[in-house]
MMTF fields as JSON, N, C-alpha, C and O atoms, coordinates in Angstrom:
{
  "mmtfVersion": "1.0.0",
  "mmtfProducer": "UNKNOWN",
  "numBonds": 511,
  "numAtoms": 512,
  "numGroups": 128,
  "numChains": 1,
  "numModels": 1,
  "chainsPerModel": [1],
  "groupsPerChain": [128],
  "chainIdList": ["A"],
  "bondAtomList": [4, 2, 8, 6, 12, 10, 16, 14, 20, 18, 24, 22, 28, 26, 32, 30, 36, 34, 40, 38, 44, 42, 48, 46, 52, 50, 56, 54, 60, 58, 64, 62, 68, 66, 72, 70, 76, 74, 80, 78, 84, 82, 88, 86, 92, 90, 96, 94, 100, 98, 104, 102, 108, 106, 112, 110, 116, 114, 120, 118, 124, 122, 128, 126, 132, 130, 136, 134, 140, 138, 144, 142, 148, 146, 152, 150, 156, 154, 160, 158, 164, 162, 168, 166, 172, 170, 176, 174, 180, 178, 184, 182, 188, 186, 192, 190, 196, 194, 200, 198, 204, 202, 208, 206, 212, 210, 216, 214, 220, 218, 224, 222, 228, 226, 232, 230, 236, 234, 240, 238, 244, 242, 248, 246, 252, 250, 256, 254, 260, 258, 264, 262, 268, 266, 272, 270, 276, 274, 280, 278, 284, 282, 288, 286, 292, 290, 296, 294, 300, 298, 304, 302, 308, 306, 312, 310, 316, 314, 320, 318, 324, 322, 328, 326, 332, 330, 336, 334, 340, 338, 344, 342, 348, 346, 352, 350, 356, 354, 360, 358, 364, 362, 368, 366, 372, 370, 376, 374, 380, 378, 384, 382, 388, 386, 392, 390, 396, 394, 400, 398, 404, 402, 408, 406, 412, 410, 416, 414, 420, 418, 424, 422, 428, 426, 432, 430, 436, 434, 440, 438, 444, 442, 448, 446, 452, 450, 456, 454, 460, 458, 464, 462, 468, 466, 472, 470, 476, 474, 480, 478, 484, 482, 488, 486, 492, 490, 496, 494, 500, 498, 504, 502, 508, 506],
  "bondOrderList": [1, 1, 1, 1, 1, 1, 1, 1, 1, 1, 1, 1, 1, 1, 1, 1, 1, 1, 1, 1, 1, 1, 1, 1, 1, 1, 1, 1, 1, 1, 1, 1, 1, 1, 1, 1, 1, 1, 1, 1, 1, 1, 1, 1, 1, 1, 1, 1, 1, 1, 1, 1, 1, 1, 1, 1, 1, 1, 1, 1, 1, 1, 1, 1, 1, 1, 1, 1, 1, 1, 1, 1, 1, 1, 1, 1, 1, 1, 1, 1, 1, 1, 1, 1, 1, 1, 1, 1, 1, 1, 1, 1, 1, 1, 1, 1, 1, 1, 1, 1, 1, 1, 1, 1, 1, 1, 1, 1, 1, 1, 1, 1, 1, 1, 1, 1, 1, 1, 1, 1, 1, 1, 1, 1, 1, 1, 1],
  "groupList": [{"groupName": "MET", "atomNameList": ["N", "CA", "C", "O"], "elementList": ["N", "C", "C", "O"], "formalChargeList": [0, 0, 0, 0], "bondAtomList": [1, 0, 2, 1, 3, 2], "bondOrderList": [1, 1, 2], "singleLetterCode": "M", "chemCompType": "L-PEPTIDE LINKING"}, {"groupName": "LYS", "atomNameList": ["N", "CA", "C", "O"], "elementList": ["N", "C", "C", "O"], "formalChargeList": [0, 0, 0, 0], "bondAtomList": [1, 0, 2, 1, 3, 2], "bondOrderList": [1, 1, 2], "singleLetterCode": "K", "chemCompType": "L-PEPTIDE LINKING"}, {"groupName": "ALA", "atomNameList": ["N", "CA", "C", "O"], "elementList": ["N", "C", "C", "O"], "formalChargeList": [0, 0, 0, 0], "bondAtomList": [1, 0, 2, 1, 3, 2], "bondOrderList": [1, 1, 2], "singleLetterCode": "A", "chemCompType": "L-PEPTIDE LINKING"}, {"groupName": "SER", "atomNameList": ["N", "CA", "C", "O"], "elementList": ["N", "C", "C", "O"], "formalChargeList": [0, 0, 0, 0], "bondAtomList": [1, 0, 2, 1, 3, 2], "bondOrderList": [1, 1, 2], "singleLetterCode": "S", "chemCompType": "L-PEPTIDE LINKING"}, {"groupName": "ILE", "atomNameList": ["N", "CA", "C", "O"], "elementList": ["N", "C", "C", "O"], "formalChargeList": [0, 0, 0, 0], "bondAtomList": [1, 0, 2, 1, 3, 2], "bondOrderList": [1, 1, 2], "singleLetterCode": "I", "chemCompType": "L-PEPTIDE LINKING"}, {"groupName": "LEU", "atomNameList": ["N", "CA", "C", "O"], "elementList": ["N", "C", "C", "O"], "formalChargeList": [0, 0, 0, 0], "bondAtomList": [1, 0, 2, 1, 3, 2], "bondOrderList": [1, 1, 2], "singleLetterCode": "L", "chemCompType": "L-PEPTIDE LINKING"}, {"groupName": "THR", "atomNameList": ["N", "CA", "C", "O"], "elementList": ["N", "C", "C", "O"], "formalChargeList": [0, 0, 0, 0], "bondAtomList": [1, 0, 2, 1, 3, 2], "bondOrderList": [1, 1, 2], "singleLetterCode": "T", "chemCompType": "L-PEPTIDE LINKING"}, {"groupName": "GLY", "atomNameList": ["N", "CA", "C", "O"], "elementList": ["N", "C", "C", "O"], "formalChargeList": [0, 0, 0, 0], "bondAtomList": [1, 0, 2, 1, 3, 2], "bondOrderList": [1, 1, 2], "singleLetterCode": "G", "chemCompType": "PEPTIDE LINKING"}, {"groupName": "PHE", "atomNameList": ["N", "CA", "C", "O"], "elementList": ["N", "C", "C", "O"], "formalChargeList": [0, 0, 0, 0], "bondAtomList": [1, 0, 2, 1, 3, 2], "bondOrderList": [1, 1, 2], "singleLetterCode": "F", "chemCompType": "L-PEPTIDE LINKING"}, {"groupName": "VAL", "atomNameList": ["N", "CA", "C", "O"], "elementList": ["N", "C", "C", "O"], "formalChargeList": [0, 0, 0, 0], "bondAtomList": [1, 0, 2, 1, 3, 2], "bondOrderList": [1, 1, 2], "singleLetterCode": "V", "chemCompType": "L-PEPTIDE LINKING"}, {"groupName": "TYR", "atomNameList": ["N", "CA", "C", "O"], "elementList": ["N", "C", "C", "O"], "formalChargeList": [0, 0, 0, 0], "bondAtomList": [1, 0, 2, 1, 3, 2], "bondOrderList": [1, 1, 2], "singleLetterCode": "Y", "chemCompType": "L-PEPTIDE LINKING"}, {"groupName": "PRO", "atomNameList": ["N", "CA", "C", "O"], "elementList": ["N", "C", "C", "O"], "formalChargeList": [0, 0, 0, 0], "bondAtomList": [1, 0, 2, 1, 3, 2], "bondOrderList": [1, 1, 2], "singleLetterCode": "P", "chemCompType": "L-PEPTIDE LINKING"}, {"groupName": "ASP", "atomNameList": ["N", "CA", "C", "O"], "elementList": ["N", "C", "C", "O"], "formalChargeList": [0, 0, 0, 0], "bondAtomList": [1, 0, 2, 1, 3, 2], "bondOrderList": [1, 1, 2], "singleLetterCode": "D", "chemCompType": "L-PEPTIDE LINKING"}, {"groupName": "ARG", "atomNameList": ["N", "CA", "C", "O"], "elementList": ["N", "C", "C", "O"], "formalChargeList": [0, 0, 0, 0], "bondAtomList": [1, 0, 2, 1, 3, 2], "bondOrderList": [1, 1, 2], "singleLetterCode": "R", "chemCompType": "L-PEPTIDE LINKING"}, {"groupName": "ASN", "atomNameList": ["N", "CA", "C", "O"], "elementList": ["N", "C", "C", "O"], "formalChargeList": [0, 0, 0, 0], "bondAtomList": [1, 0, 2, 1, 3, 2], "bondOrderList": [1, 1, 2], "singleLetterCode": "N", "chemCompType": "L-PEPTIDE LINKING"}, {"groupName": "GLU", "atomNameList": ["N", "CA", "C", "O"], "elementList": ["N", "C", "C", "O"], "formalChargeList": [0, 0, 0, 0], "bondAtomList": [1, 0, 2, 1, 3, 2], "bondOrderList": [1, 1, 2], "singleLetterCode": "E", "chemCompType": "L-PEPTIDE LINKING"}, {"groupName": "GLN", "atomNameList": ["N", "CA", "C", "O"], "elementList": ["N", "C", "C", "O"], "formalChargeList": [0, 0, 0, 0], "bondAtomList": [1, 0, 2, 1, 3, 2], "bondOrderList": [1, 1, 2], "singleLetterCode": "Q", "chemCompType": "L-PEPTIDE LINKING"}, {"groupName": "TRP", "atomNameList": ["N", "CA", "C", "O"], "elementList": ["N", "C", "C", "O"], "formalChargeList": [0, 0, 0, 0], "bondAtomList": [1, 0, 2, 1, 3, 2], "bondOrderList": [1, 1, 2], "singleLetterCode": "W", "chemCompType": "L-PEPTIDE LINKING"}, {"groupName": "HIS", "atomNameList": ["N", "CA", "C", "O"], "elementList": ["N", "C", "C", "O"], "formalChargeList": [0, 0, 0, 0], "bondAtomList": [1, 0, 2, 1, 3, 2], "bondOrderList": [1, 1, 2], "singleLetterCode": "H", "chemCompType": "L-PEPTIDE LINKING"}],
  "groupTypeList": [0, 1, 2, 1, 3, 4, 5, 6, 7, 8, 5, 6, 7, 2, 5, 4, 2, 7, 9, 3, 6, 5, 5, 10, 2, 11, 2, 3, 7, 1, 12, 5, 13, 1, 13, 4, 14, 1, 14, 0, 15, 15, 4, 0, 3, 5, 4, 6, 15, 0, 6, 15, 16, 4, 1, 15, 0, 1, 12, 15, 2, 4, 6, 2, 3, 1, 4, 3, 1, 15, 3, 0, 1, 12, 8, 4, 3, 12, 9, 1, 4, 5, 4, 16, 14, 17, 1, 15, 14, 4, 15, 11, 18, 1, 1, 15, 4, 7, 5, 1, 0, 1, 15, 4, 15, 3, 2, 5, 3, 15, 5, 15, 2, 4, 0, 9, 6, 3, 3, 9, 14, 3, 5, 1, 1, 4, 14, 15],
  "groupIdList": [1, 2, 3, 4, 5, 6, 7, 8, 9, 10, 11, 12, 13, 14, 15, 16, 17, 18, 19, 20, 21, 22, 23, 24, 25, 26, 27, 28, 29, 30, 31, 32, 33, 34, 35, 36, 37, 38, 39, 40, 41, 42, 43, 44, 45, 46, 47, 48, 49, 50, 51, 52, 53, 54, 55, 56, 57, 58, 59, 60, 61, 62, 63, 64, 65, 66, 67, 68, 69, 70, 71, 72, 73, 74, 75, 76, 77, 78, 79, 80, 81, 82, 83, 84, 85, 86, 87, 88, 89, 90, 91, 92, 93, 94, 95, 96, 97, 98, 99, 100, 101, 102, 103, 104, 105, 106, 107, 108, 109, 110, 111, 112, 113, 114, 115, 116, 117, 118, 119, 120, 121, 122, 123, 124, 125, 126, 127, 128],
  "secStructList": [7, 2, 2, 2, 2, 2, 2, 2, 2, 2, 2, 2, 2, 6, 6, 2, 2, 2, 2, 2, 2, 2, 2, 2, 1, 7, 7, 7, 2, 2, 2, 2, 2, 2, 2, 2, 2, 2, 2, 6, 6, 2, 2, 2, 2, 2, 2, 2, 2, 2, 2, 2, 2, 2, 2, 2, 2, 2, 2, 2, 2, 2, 2, 2, 2, 2, 2, 2, 2, 2, 2, 6, 2, 2, 2, 2, 2, 2, 2, 2, 2, 2, 2, 2, 2, 2, 2, 2, 2, 6, 2, 2, 2, 2, 2, 2, 2, 2, 2, 2, 2, 2, 2, 2, 2, 2, 2, 2, 2, 2, 2, 2, 2, 2, 2, 2, 2, 2, 2, 2, 2, 2, 2, 2, 2, 2, 2, 7],
  "xCoordList": [-0.993, -0.605, -0.501, -0.714, -0.28, -0.657, -1.868, -1.764, -3.234, -4.157, -3.899, -3.867, -3.766, -3.211, -2.425, -2.58, -1.453, -0.625, -1.681, -1.619, -3.144, -3.083, -4.636, -5.108, -5.158, -6.126, -5.547, -5.949, -4.34, -3.758, -3.485, -3.861, -2.821, -2.402, -4.039, -4.163, -4.808, -6.232, -6.693, -7.203, -6.511, -7.213, -6.699, -7.348, -4.68, -4.038, -4.124, -3.59, -4.541, -4.955, -6.14, -6.052, -7.403, -8.104, -8.225, -9.295, -7.258, -7.363, -6.565, -6.788, -5.856, -4.534, -5.832, -6.06, -6.432, -7.347, -8.387, -8.8, -8.822, -9.515, -9.014, -9.444, -8.12, -6.995, -6.929, -7.609, -6.219, -5.866, -7.059, -6.782, -8.366, -9.316, -9.485, -9.405, -9.79, -9.838, -8.755, -8.808, -7.752, -7.033, -6.616, -5.755, -6.914, -7.371, -8.075, -7.61, -9.473, -10.958, -10.998, -10.765, -11.312, -11.175, -12.226, -13.25, -11.623, -12.488, -11.344, -10.193, -12.087, -11.49, -10.741, -10.754, -9.754, -9.062, -9.795, -9.959, -10.132, -11.648, -12.924, -13.438, -13.219, -14.33, -13.482, -13.874, -11.689, -11.548, -11.084, -10.742, -11.082, -10.574, -12.343, -12.762, -12.727, -14.456, -14.605, -15.004, -14.275, -14.423, -13.887, -14.393, -12.272, -11.134, -12.087, -12.176, -12.591, -12.399, -13.759, -13.769, -14.918, -15.703, -15.905, -16.5, -14.834, -14.232, -13.432, -13.34, -12.73, -11.925, -12.475, -11.583, -13.246, -14.227, -14.082, -13.446, -14.996, -14.907, -13.171, -13.045, -12.383, -11.129, -10.471, -9.768, -10.811, -10.024, -10.932, -10.256, -12.438, -13.44, -12.413, -12.079, -12.1, -11.733, -10.389, -10.47, -8.887, -8.188, -8.488, -8.095, -9.565, -9.526, -9.845, -9.168, -11.086, -11.476, -10.189, -9.847, -9.737, -8.073, -7.721, -7.636, -7.234, -6.059, -6.798, -6.328, -8.276, -8.844, -9.031, -8.867, -9.38, -8.927, -8.171, -8.158, -6.771, -5.73, -5.392, -5.142, -5.509, -5.393, -6.243, -5.862, -7.26, -8.387, -7.418, -7.152, -6.875, -6.33, -5.076, -4.82, -4.386, -3.359, -3.555, -3.002, -4.551, -4.657, -5.129, -4.45, -6.044, -6.416, -5.127, -4.811, -4.124, -3.553, -2.681, -2.149, -2.285, -1.667, -2.243, -1.449, -3.771, -4.461, -4.517, -4.378, -4.812, -4.663, -3.359, -3.406, -2.134, -1.209, -0.633, 0.094, -1.036, -1.027, -1.888, -1.505, -2.917, -3.776, -3.057, -2.92, -2.659, -1.801, -0.693, -0.481, 0.092, 1.606, 0.532, 0.382, -0.152, -0.607, -1.181, -0.893, -2.19, -2.437, -1.872, -2.152, -0.257, 0.763, 1.28, 1.6, 1.434, 1.988, 1.551, 2.368, -0.291, -1.228, -1.022, -1.338, -0.466, -0.604, 0.344, 0.247, 1.569, 2.901, 2.97, 3.549, 2.119, 2.602, 1.527, 1.922, 0.059, -0.606, 0.196, 0.365, 0.782, 1.217, 2.38, 2.561, 3.659, 4.611, 3.571, 3.679, 2.186, 1.897, 1.278, 1.272, 0.975, 0.482, 1.514, 1.59, 2.328, 3.709, 4.729, 5.589, 4.222, 4.797, 3.981, 4.439, 2.578, 1.751, 1.918, 1.992, 1.992, 2.241, 3.29, 3.159, 4.619, 5.823, 5.406, 5.67, 4.787, 4.289, 3.576, 3.808, 2.059, 1.611, 2.234, 1.77, 3.312, 3.665, 5.15, 6.075, 5.335, 6.639, 6.246, 6.969, 5.115, 4.696, 4.753, 4.839, 4.722, 4.045, 5.577, 5.705, 6.656, 8.098, 8.433, 8.919, 8.298, 8.93, 8.148, 8.869, 7.06, 6.237, 7.006, 7.752, 6.858, 7.502, 9.017, 9.311, 9.828, 11.047, 10.668, 10.877, 10.057, 9.727, 9.289, 9.615, 8.618, 8.447, 9.117, 8.929, 10.266, 10.864, 11.767, 11.691, 12.419, 12.846, 12.549, 13.472, 11.423, 10.674, 10.228, 9.581, 10.539, 10.235, 11.836, 12.012, 13.041, 14.07, 14.327, 14.645, 14.242, 13.967, 13.96, 14.683, 12.377, 11.492, 12.551, 12.67, 12.83, 13.628, 14.543, 15.012, 15.241, 16.854, 16.258, 16.709, 15.415, 14.511, 14.464, 14.765, 13.865, 12.793, 14.617, 14.774, 16.223, 16.7, 17.471, 18.134, 17.399, 18.338, 17.313, 17.736, 15.894, 15.133, 15.175, 15.046, 15.364, 15.836, 17.292, 17.546, 17.993, 19.412, 19.133, 19.555, 18.551, 18.877, 18.044, 18.147, 16.831, 16.093, 16.451, 16.121, 17.302, 18.212, 19.259, 18.974, 20.063, 20.818, 20.244, 20.584, 19.287, 18.722, 18.266, 18.253, 17.785, 16.995, 18.445, 18.543, 19.673, 20.402, 21.681, 22.402, 21.634, 21.77, 21.041, 21.57, 19.707, 18.943, 19.086, 19.235, 19.071, 19.511, 20.272, 20.127, 21.731, 23.247, 23.264, 23.932, 22.441, 22.088, 21.851, 21.589],
  "yCoordList": [-7.347, -8.361, -10.173, -11.264, -10.05, -11.355, -12.13, -13.195, -11.246, -11.504, -12.154, -13.324, -11.144, -11.759, -13.091, -13.77, -13.484, -14.544, -15.37, -16.413, -15.181, -16.699, -16.561, -17.667, -15.618, -15.942, -16.937, -18.028, -16.121, -16.563, -18.475, -19.391, -18.644, -20.094, -21.073, -22.067, -20.397, -21.391, -21.518, -22.586, -20.279, -20.498, -21.984, -22.929, -21.51, -22.559, -23.479, -24.468, -23.613, -24.936, -25.96, -27.178, -25.001, -25.794, -25.787, -26.119, -25.444, -25.159, -26.613, -27.588, -26.565, -28.101, -29.446, -30.378, -29.21, -30.293, -30.661, -31.82, -29.9, -29.672, -30.836, -31.988, -30.306, -30.942, -32.172, -33.046, -32.56, -33.843, -34.714, -35.912, -34.422, -35.321, -35.905, -37.107, -34.697, -35.215, -35.82, -35.918, -36.165, -36.867, -37.748, -38.379, -38.193, -39.256, -40.222, -41.362, -39.921, -40.062, -41.537, -41.384, -42.652, -43.641, -43.946, -44.627, -43.191, -43.006, -43.581, -43.914, -43.584, -43.363, -42.462, -41.38, -42.742, -41.562, -40.3, -39.123, -41.128, -40.229, -39.368, -38.317, -40.046, -39.3, -38.225, -37.058, -38.762, -37.638, -36.554, -35.446, -36.866, -35.735, -34.703, -33.696, -35.7, -34.649, -33.839, -32.678, -34.435, -33.893, -32.27, -31.183, -32.897, -31.765, -30.491, -29.296, -31.048, -29.925, -29.217, -28.002, -29.813, -29.412, -28.126, -27.053, -29.003, -27.775, -26.605, -25.5, -27.244, -26.122, -24.831, -24.013, -24.546, -23.21, -22.4, -21.409, -23.37, -23.393, -23.144, -22.771, -23.381, -23.121, -21.989, -21.316, -21.84, -20.649, -19.609, -18.638, -19.448, -18.984, -18.476, -17.318, -19.694, -19.388, -18.267, -17.065, -19.094, -18.011, -16.755, -15.942, -16.502, -15.025, -14.375, -13.444, -14.949, -14.568, -13.957, -12.816, -15.036, -14.687, -13.84, -13.209, -13.815, -12.756, -11.132, -10.245, -11.414, -10.235, -9.466, -8.253, -10.332, -10.07, -9.976, -9.362, -10.846, -10.069, -8.304, -7.31, -8.498, -7.002, -5.918, -4.761, -6.375, -5.226, -4.81, -3.677, -6.421, -6.378, -5.541, -4.81, -5.38, -4.693, -2.975, -2.102, -2.832, -1.544, -1.289, -0.474, -1.711, -1.41, -0.777, 0.399, -2.536, -1.816, -0.882, -0.415, -0.337, 1.001, 1.987, 2.645, 2.402, 2.988, 3.552, 4.685, 2.04, 2.19, 2.96, 3.961, 2.444, 2.955, 4.079, 4.422, 5.092, 6.07, 7.285, 8.438, 6.752, 7.2, 7.35, 8.393, 6.089, 6.316, 6.998, 7.809, 7.195, 8.221, 9.285, 9.324, 10.003, 11.293, 11.403, 12.453, 10.559, 11.086, 11.151, 12.097, 10.115, 10.248, 11.477, 11.999, 12.283, 13.272, 14.207, 15.005, 14.402, 14.996, 15.19, 16.134, 14.097, 13.95, 14.493, 15.186, 14.244, 14.391, 16.153, 16.686, 16.775, 18.189, 18.535, 19.317, 17.978, 18.178, 18.447, 19.592, 17.358, 17.357, 18.115, 18.337, 18.786, 20.026, 20.944, 21.185, 21.533, 22.147, 22.641, 23.749, 21.733, 21.429, 21.47, 22.67, 21.3, 21.305, 22.785, 23.111, 23.363, 24.601, 25.401, 26.143, 25.344, 26.014, 26.036, 27.109, 24.471, 24.646, 25.098, 25.744, 24.959, 25.59, 27.231, 27.745, 28.168, 29.243, 29.57, 30.449, 28.363, 28.85, 28.874, 29.684, 28.082, 27.744, 28.515, 28.27, 29.393, 30.585, 31.412, 31.449, 32.169, 33.088, 32.637, 33.437, 31.409, 31.163, 30.232, 30.153, 29.576, 29.398, 30.762, 30.735, 32.072, 33.38, 33.591, 33.988, 33.412, 33.307, 32.402, 32.775, 31.158, 30.183, 30.077, 29.696, 30.719, 31.873, 32.298, 31.967, 33.117, 34.528, 34.126, 34.645, 33.283, 32.625, 31.855, 31.827, 30.873, 30.034, 31.392, 31.47, 32.195, 32.943, 33.873, 34.332, 34.028, 34.703, 33.324, 33.556, 32.207, 30.7, 30.826, 30.88, 30.866, 30.6, 31.629, 31.289, 32.98, 34.163, 34.406, 34.837, 33.759, 33.546, 31.96, 31.758, 31.553, 30.29, 30.629, 30.257, 31.527, 32.06, 33.098, 33.048, 33.973, 34.258, 33.529, 33.751, 32.39, 31.44, 31.199, 31.624, 30.637, 29.447, 30.942, 30.78, 32.191, 33.042, 33.538, 33.92, 33.346, 33.177, 32.381, 32.884, 31.067, 30.133, 29.879, 29.338, 30.487, 30.067, 31.24, 31.255, 32.112, 33.617, 33.55, 34.255, 32.141, 31.916, 30.864, 30.777, 29.98, 28.863, 29.659, 29.521, 30.216, 31.221, 31.594, 31.198, 32.482, 32.895, 32.224, 32.584, 30.934, 29.91, 29.852, 30.366, 29.077, 28.738, 29.843, 29.333, 31.004, 31.955, 32.426, 32.835, 32.315, 31.768, 30.881, 31.074, 30.165, 28.419, 28.398, 28.054, 29.114, 29.344, 30.19, 29.961, 31.365, 32.154, 31.472, 32.119],
  "zCoordList": [2.981, 1.68, 2.739, 2.211, 3.635, 4.303, 3.576, 2.967, 3.801, 3.198, 1.643, 1.262, 1.075, -0.691, -0.897, -1.912, 0.256, 0.232, 0.453, -0.198, 1.537, 2.193, 0.803, 0.538, 0.213, -0.901, -1.88, -2.283, -2.165, -3.543, -3.1, -3.832, -1.869, -1.13, -1.743, -2.457, -1.206, -0.698, -2.248, -2.588, -3.389, -4.427, -5.366, -5.815, -5.397, -5.998, -5.352, -5.855, -4.485, -3.462, -3.98, -4.137, -4.223, -4.929, -6.152, -6.662, -6.825, -8.355, -8.222, -8.94, -7.442, -7.661, -7.371, -8.142, -6.222, -5.605, -6.767, -6.739, -7.693, -8.39, -9.501, -9.558, -10.26, -11.373, -10.706, -11.243, -9.538, -8.923, -8.782, -8.853, -8.594, -8.55, -9.89, -10.142, -10.963, -12.073, -13.282, -14.507, -12.225, -12.86, -12.267, -12.88, -11.033, -9.875, -10.19, -10.199, -10.545, -10.503, -11.897, -13.096, -11.292, -12.114, -13.362, -13.317, -14.559, -15.986, -16.85, -16.57, -18.045, -19.283, -19.658, -19.071, -20.933, -21.325, -21.862, -21.541, -22.805, -23.613, -22.787, -23.172, -21.7, -20.232, -19.885, -19.897, -19.401, -18.64, -19.583, -19.172, -20.738, -21.855, -21.477, -20.907, -22.165, -22.06, -20.863, -20.958, -19.593, -18.062, -17.972, -17.695, -18.463, -18.125, -19.166, -18.882, -20.156, -21.337, -21.052, -21.249, -20.612, -19.673, -18.865, -18.965, -17.724, -16.464, -16.824, -16.291, -18.122, -18.501, -18.916, -19.14, -19.029, -18.995, -17.222, -16.862, -16.433, -14.762, -13.858, -12.691, -14.532, -14.553, -14.767, -14.014, -15.997, -16.648, -15.998, -15.657, -15.659, -15.307, -13.687, -13.44, -12.806, -11.229, -11.517, -11.267, -12.22, -12.766, -12.698, -11.861, -14.058, -13.929, -12.675, -12.24, -11.954, -10.836, -10.023, -9.714, -9.861, -9.104, -8.709, -7.656, -10.736, -11.137, -10.377, -9.664, -11.056, -10.759, -9.237, -9.105, -8.175, -6.931, -6.375, -5.308, -7.148, -6.723, -7.176, -6.495, -8.382, -8.73, -7.884, -7.705, -7.468, -6.489, -5.176, -4.778, -4.507, -3.462, -3.876, -2.919, -4.659, -4.643, -4.777, -4.108, -5.897, -5.671, -4.43, -3.805, -3.893, -1.845, -1.405, -1.226, -1.221, -0.615, -0.799, 0.208, -2.188, -2.771, -2.06, -1.388, -1.977, -2.016, -0.144, 0.316, 0.672, 1.851, 2.219, 2.934, 1.686, 1.817, 1.88, 2.813, 0.41, 0.266, 1.289, 1.481, 1.752, 2.908, 4.386, 5.026, 4.732, 6.079, 5.547, 6.448, 4.747, 4.522, 4.584, 5.805, 4.192, 4.26, 5.229, 5.803, 5.936, 7.503, 8.161, 8.897, 8.716, 9.352, 9.467, 10.535, 7.682, 7.506, 8.23, 8.69, 8.614, 9.101, 10.833, 11.556, 11.101, 12.273, 12.777, 13.79, 12.076, 12.316, 12.753, 13.699, 11.631, 11.56, 12.716, 13.581, 12.836, 14.046, 15.081, 15.498, 15.601, 16.899, 17.294, 18.492, 15.913, 15.657, 16.579, 17.782, 15.353, 15.85, 17.689, 18.225, 18.045, 19.427, 19.919, 19.655, 20.359, 20.83, 20.988, 21.805, 19.934, 19.827, 20.534, 21.403, 20.226, 20.994, 22.543, 23.14, 23.381, 24.321, 24.779, 25.819, 24.244, 24.473, 24.506, 25.593, 23.486, 24.1, 25.09, 25.921, 24.966, 26.316, 27.561, 28.363, 27.975, 29.431, 29.156, 29.932, 28.103, 28.399, 29.434, 30.43, 29.392, 30.568, 31.77, 32.701, 31.97, 33.334, 34.069, 35.291, 33.053, 33.709, 34.203, 35.334, 33.625, 34.061, 35.533, 36.448, 35.763, 36.996, 37.737, 38.642, 37.382, 38.147, 39.105, 40.238, 37.783, 38.399, 39.675, 40.842, 39.078, 40.33, 41.591, 42.659, 41.444, 42.822, 43.531, 44.747, 42.777, 43.429, 44.236, 45.462, 43.621, 43.906, 45.312, 45.983, 45.57, 46.876, 47.908, 48.929, 47.633, 48.132, 48.805, 50.023, 47.725, 48.569, 49.485, 50.624, 49.174, 50.255, 51.635, 52.534, 51.341, 52.768, 53.309, 54.517, 52.888, 53.857, 54.153, 55.229, 53.295, 54.241, 55.139, 56.283, 54.932, 56.226, 57.53, 58.703, 56.687, 58.27, 58.565, 59.71, 57.944, 58.686, 59.333, 60.358, 58.822, 59.983, 61.519, 62.61, 61.062, 62.247, 63.42, 64.536, 63.215, 63.501, 64.395, 65.471, 63.474, 64.352, 65.162, 66.318, 64.755, 65.999, 67.254, 68.258, 66.901, 67.828, 68.83, 70.013, 67.992, 68.603, 69.625, 70.815, 69.424, 69.63, 71.259, 72.374, 70.802, 71.941, 73.016, 74.193, 72.383, 73.598, 74.465, 75.579, 73.719, 74.004, 75.184, 76.041, 74.938, 76.184, 77.402, 78.435, 77.143, 78.125, 78.918, 80.125, 78.563, 79.444, 80.446, 81.619, 79.395, 79.944, 80.99, 81.998, 80.816, 82.2, 83.459, 84.473]
}
């Protein structure tokens, strides 16, 4: 849409500049009318061309918008599928990790018990 505004502004400015040049150029009324009539075809051609370009830009913008919406829908759908697959793939590993964590906790508890017993025995030997 920004390009459309820029193009419209540029072409409108060019048209106004052309008409201003014709109107402010030193010439008699008769010569001015002849030049206006002569340049009228060019001006109308420019206006027609500008209108067609604006219509084309509008159609391209609408098409691009539709393609973007469809692409985003496909992308979001693909991401949802990937997330679901990832969740399914990690589920067995979550159970395995939980079991390993329990084994580690058990081993730490045993290690603590051994350390406490060892410390108590060391203190008894020192006191004897």
